[in-house]
N, C-alpha and C positions, 0 to 999 in steps of 0.2 A: 303417210307422213314422210316427208323428206328426211334424209339422214341427219341434217342439221337440227331439224325439229325433234327427231328421236334423241339426239345427243342432249339437247336442252331439257327434254322431258326426263331423261335418265338422271341428269345432274340435279334437277329439282327433286326427284324422288330420293336421291342420295342425301340431299340437304335435309329432307324430311326425316330420314333415318338418323342422321347425325344429331339433329336437334330434338327429335322425339315429338315434333309437332307437325300438323298438316300444313300444307302450303297456305291454305285459307287462314289458319290461325296465325302463321308467321306474318302474312300480309297485313292482317288486322293489327297485330302488335306493332309492326313497323309504322302503320298509319297513325297509331296512337302516340308514337314517339314524337310526332310533330316536325319531322325533317322533310324537306321538300326538294332539295338539290341532290342529284345523284351521288356526288362525292360524300356529302354529309350522311346520306342513308347508308352507303357502303361502309364508311368508317364506323357508324353506329352498330351495324350488323356484326362487323369484325369484333368490336368490343363486347357487345351484348351476348353473342352466340359463340364466339371463339372460332368462327369460320375463317378459312384462308381467303386471300384476295379474290381469287377466281369465283369461288362459291358465293362470296359476299356480293361480288359484282353482278352475278346472274340473279341472285335473289333481289338485289336492288332494282334491276331491270324489271323483274316480274312484279314487284310491289308497286313500282311507279307506273307501270302500264295497266295495273289493276288485274293481274292474272288471277284466275280462280276466285273472283269475287262471288258474293252470294246473290248477285242480281241474275235473274233468269237468262238474260241474253249472253252473259259472259261465262257462265259455268255450266258445262254440259250436264254435270250431275244434278244441278238445281232443276234442270228440265226433266231429267229422268225421275228424280225423286220430288216431284211437285205435288202440291195439294194434299190429298188424303194419303199420299205415299211419302210425304216429307219425313215422317218419323223413322222410316226404313233406312234412311241414309246412315244412321248410326251402325246398323248391321254391315253395310257396305264398308264403312270406315274401319270397322273391327277386322274384317277380312283383309283389307289392304294393309292395315297396320301390322297384322300378323305375318304377312308374306313379304313385306318390304325388306326385312333383314336378310332374306334368303338370297338376294342378288337382283341384278337388273332385269326388268321386265317392262313391257309397254302396256299402258292402259289406253285402249282405243274405244272411245265412246261411240255408240251407235244411237239410234233413235230411242230404243227402250231398254238397253242394257249396255254393259261395258265388256268388251273383249279383252281378256288378259293374255298377252302373248310374249313368248321368247322367240325362238326361231320359228315356232308355230304356236297357234292358239292352244293354251292349256286349260282355260276356263272361261266361262261367261258368267256375269254377275249382274242381276237387275231385279226389279220388282216382279213377283209372280202375280200379286194382286195387292189390294190395299192393306193386307195384313202380314205379308211375308215376302221375303226375297228368295229367289231361286239361284242356286249356284250350280251351273252345269260344268261337268268335268270331262276332259278328254284324256282317257286312260284306257289302254287296250287290255289291261289285266284285270282280274277280279279284285274287288275292293274289300270283300268280307265284312260288310256292314249292312245291317237291316235298314238303317235310315237313309243310306245313300243308294238310291234306286237305279237299276239298269234301265236304260231307255230303249225304245224301239230302234232296230238297225236302220241306218240311213239318215239319222238325225244329225244335228250339229255337235252333240255331245253324247258320249256313251253312258254317262251317269249324271244324276241330278239329286240335289238335296234341297229341301225347303227349310228355310231358316226364319223363324218368327221372332227371335230375340238374340241380341249380340252375345249373350251367355252361351248360345248354342255353337259358337265358333270355338270349339273345344279341341282337345288333343286328338280325339278320334277323327274329326273332320280335317284338321290340319295335317294329320299324318297322310291321309289319302290325297289331299290337295298338294302336299309336298311331292308326292310320287308323280303326280301329273305335271307339276312345275319342272321337276328334274327330267322327265321324259321329253319335255318340249324344247330342251335346248342346251 
């Protein structure tokens, strides 16, 4: 991803954190507002969400170009969490929602998972099967958790945890994930 695209993605993540809503939810709400001209959309966003001009301008661009829509061709997560795996997206959103306040990071969608990166990858997140999500963690120290399992040497991640419900994104898991996040950058 080019530096400009990284900056745009970081700004949109920050907007999500400021508003407490996902980009998809924001775009949906903006669409329901019935505004079609960029200036009208931007002004509405400033009034509705209390965002500054720059954030409102970027969000207006994203909304008007249909960023992160729920149609399979536009949203990489819709492709990863398709069909029998669609219900697992709530787990993905719970993880991302929990770590977004920690600071800037990149979400780099791949074919079957999303790489979470700072200066380097700190985690991988995607469906393990139709019933659970796997969170891989890059952390060189012991985690001290029975449910976060060490992986074979040479793999993409040193540890992994299987998550079958958003409620499993708890303090124990987030504590280890935060250590990986901080070690990456």
